N, C-alpha and C positions, 0 to 999 in steps of 0.2 A: 856164291851164290848160298851156299849154306849157312854162310855167317847173315845172310842179307833175310834169306826165309825164315830164320828167328826171330833175328828181330822184327821183324814185321807181324810175328805169332804173338812176341813178345807186348806187342803197341798195341794189337787188337785184345788180348787179354785185359790190360791194364785199363783198357777202355771201357772193357765190357765191367771191369769191376768198378770202374769209377761209374759208369753207369747206372749199374746195382745199386750203388750205394744211396744214388741222388734217390729213386725211387723209393728206394727203402726208408728213408729219411725224409717225414713229413713236420712242418711247424706250424703251428696256426696260432692266428695272433688271438689277441684277445679279446673277448664278447664275441668271436666268432665260434662255429662249429660243423664239423664236417662228415659225412656218412661216409663208410667202408663197406662195401660188399664184397665176400669173398667168394668166387665161383660162382656170382648173380644172384645170390640170397646177403641179406643184409649181417655182417657181424657186427660192429660198433660204431660209434662214435666218436671223434677224434677230439679232446678235450684240448682248452689254449695252451701252446708249450710246446715242448719236441715229442715227437711219436714214432712210432716205428709201425713199418708194415712189408707184407712178405711180397716183394716184387714181382709183376707178372701175373700174380695170383689175385690181391686183392686190387679193387678200384676204387680211388677215392675220389666224391662228387665235390661239388663245386662249396663251397663255403655260404653256411647262412646264417644270416647277421640276427645276433642276439637283444642287441640293444630296441629301445622302442623308436618304434617307426613311427610317421606321421603321414597321413596319405591324404589328399585332396580329391576329391570325386568331381567331376563334372556336374554343373547343374541338374535338376531331375524333372520334368513335370509329373505334379502330383495335383489329384483331384481330390477337393476336401469336399464336406458333407454338403455345402450348400451347391455345389456343383461348378467352382468356380476350379480354375485351374493356375497353379502356381509353381515357380520352380524354384528347387530346394536344394541352396550347396550346402554339401556337406562335409567336415574334415573329423579321419576316424587317427585315433591312437592307439596301437596296438603292437605287441609284441611275443615273439617265438620263443614261449616254455618246453617244449618238446621239438628239437631238430628232428627224431623220426617221424613223429608223425605227422609234421610239416611236408616232408618229404614222400613220404607215403601214401597217409591218409586220403590226402589231395593232392590233383595237377596242379592247381595253381590257388594256392592260396590267398593272392591279392586280389587274381579277377573273382575269386567264390569270397571272399569279405565284401566285395562294390557292389555286387547282383544281392548279396542276404540286405547288403542297408538299404538298398534302392528298395526292395520290396516290402521290409519290414517299415520303411520309411513312408510308403503310400499305405501302407495297412494303420499306422498310428495316424497320419495327419487324415486319412479318408474318414475317422470317426469324431472329426472335429471341425467347425467353421470356420471361416476364415478369421472373425476375428480372433477366437479361441488360439488359434494356432501362431497367429504372430504375436499374442500374446503368452503363451505357453510354452516355450522354449525350452525351460529347466524342464519341466516334463517330458516334452518330446525327448530332448536328450538322453535323461533316465529311461525311459521305455526303451528304446532304441539300444542302450548299451546291456539293459537286461537281456534283451533278446539276444545280441550277439554273442555275448559273453558265454551264453547258454550254448550256442549253436554252434560255436569258434573251438570250443573248448575240448572235443575231441579229435582236433586237427592238430592240437599243442600250439594255438595262439588264444593268449588273454588279452580282450579289449579292455582299456585300462578308461579312455575317453571318447563319448561321440558326442560332436558340437555340431550344431547349424550356424555356419558361416551369415548367410542369406536368404532371404526369404521375399520371390520379388513376384507381387500380384500383377494380374494384367494393366496394361495401359488405364484402359477403363477404371479399373478400380483404383487406379492410382490416382487419378485426377478427381474422382468423386470422394476420395478418403481426403484431399489436400482440398477440397472446397470445403467438406463437413468440418474440418479442422478450423477452417480460417472461421468459420462461421462462430463456431466455437470459442476461438480470440476475439472474433470483434466483439457476443455476445458477452463475454468476460467484462472486455473495455468497455462497453454500454453500461454494465453495472456495475462497475466499477465509475463510472461518471456522476451515474445518477446517485450513487452511494456518496462520493464526495460532494457534489449538490445538494444532496441532502443534510448533511454533515454541515455546508456551508452557511445555507437557509437556515438550520435549528441552532448553529451558535450566533449569527447576525440577529436573529430575532432575540437571544437570550442576551445578544449585547445590548442590544434595541432599548430589551426589557428591564434592564439592568439600569440604562440611563435615561430613563423616562420617571425611573423608582427614586433616584439620587437628586433629577429635576427638579420632582415635585418635594422629594422631601427638605431639600435648598429653600425653593418657594415657599413652604409651608414653614421652614424654619426662619427665612425673611421676614416672613409677614406676619409671625408669633416676635421678633425681635422688634418691630416697627410698631405693632401693635403696645408691646410691652413700652416702647420708647412713648412713644403718642399718650401711654396713659399715664407714665412717668410726668410727661410736661404739660399736661392738662391736671395732675393733680398739682406739679408745682404751680405754677400759674391760678387754682384754684386757690391754694393755701396762701397765696402772695398777695391775691386779691383779698381774702376773708382777711387777710394779717393787718394789712392797712386802711381796712373799715371803708371804701370807695362811696360816692354819694351815687345816687340813683341819675342824676343828670351827666356826670360824667361818662356812665356807660350807653347814654342815649347819644351824648355827643361822637363817642367813639362809633355807633350804629352809624350815623352820619357819616361820617369820615370813610366808612367800608362801602357807601352805596357807588360811590364813581369806580373803586377798584372790580367791582361784580359787573359794571356796564363795557368795561375796557378788553373783555375775554376776545379773543378772535371768532370763539365758535358761539358766544352769544348773540340769539336774533330774535330773542323773545325777552323782555324786563318790564316787572311788574313794581310800580311804585306802592308801596303799602300807605294805608291809610291813617298809620300812626305817625308820618312824617310830619303833619302839623303837628299834632299834640306833643310831638318830640321837640321841634324848632320853638313853639310856644314855651315846653318846659325849660329849654334851654335859656331864651330868653330870660323866663322869668328868673331862672337858677343865677343870671350873672348879673342883672338890675338889681335885684333886692340883695342884702346884706347875707354874706354867708354864714351858715349856723356855725358855731361850735363845733368843731370836732374833734379825736382825739389827734387829728394830724395839725390843727390850729388850734390851738386853747390859750391864744393872748387876744386880746384888743385889738378889734380891727383900728389904724389911723386913718384919718383923712388921705393921705399920700394911698394907701394901700386901697381905699375904696375907689380913687379916681384911678388905680393902675384896672381894679377888677373891672371898671366901667367898659375902660378901654379892650382888657381882654373877651367881655362878652358883646362888645362890636365887633370885632376882630371874628368871634365865631361864628355872630349871626352870617356876616358877609360870607366866612366859609359854610356855613351851611348852606345858604342861598345857590354859593357858584353849584353845591353838588347836588342840590335839586336841580338845577339847572343842566349838572352834564348830565344826570341821569335822566333827565327827560328830552335829549338830546340824542341818547342811546337807545333811545326804544324806537324801535322801527314802525316806518307807517304803515296803516292799514290797508291791507291787499285788497282788491277790486273785490274778494269773496266776503271780504266784512271781515276776515281775521287780521289779529295782530302778529 
């Protein structure tokens, strides 16, 4: 019995020692911190690694995370300067820099940061209208961060960033904004279409202008070349006529040959037989019945055979002249009932 009691006491002592050692040794992970109270009063903050405390006298509290933390707050209704209610969703990035202040200066620093963010957000957005609120996120973020950082400094918390995740205006405002954006897009599309049509018309007009100028230049060049060709042809004929010394009767005969050609035109509805035709016929007959004068083309004496041949040619020419006059008379239209030709 005595051995058994001693064994039990030994076991109890060993267990007490093990429990005491276990309570005296505390291991703190990296980027964590734990506050220690001795007899109900703050004593120290345990750093990462192996730490020793006095068992049953020192009280070690829950570890505080020293890393940067991200907290997303639920959307909060905020009234803008133009009396519109918008819901703003914010994201807060903060870090605990003083574990003692975070534990003893504020009861719940997360709740305190959330309420302070909402209050500051309402103050900042309340001085802006809806359009400025939607387009000034960076300004709102900077003002929120400045106010929160100043207020949470004494709590041992540093606010690194404040971001507005979403700004939701009322549904009616969304519909109005959507209609406005659609109208702006339609306006830009109409302006672009008008600009394109104007440019197209300008380019078309310029193209027509250039084409007209080129056609005019081409017609002018063609007429100039045609006139130059006709002038050269007339000059060549004139030189050939004067070079061969023609007789006036020959010219009259050529005139008589041209009369039927004038009457053959499809558009000729009025034809005049000049009074010089009779004199031309007499001149031609006289020219071929009389002896041919000596011209540069005919320097030799005319033989009887030549005279007979000339008489025959004169008779044929007279017949041809009569036929030309008859053709011209047939080509002349009959007098109409009004007495006009």
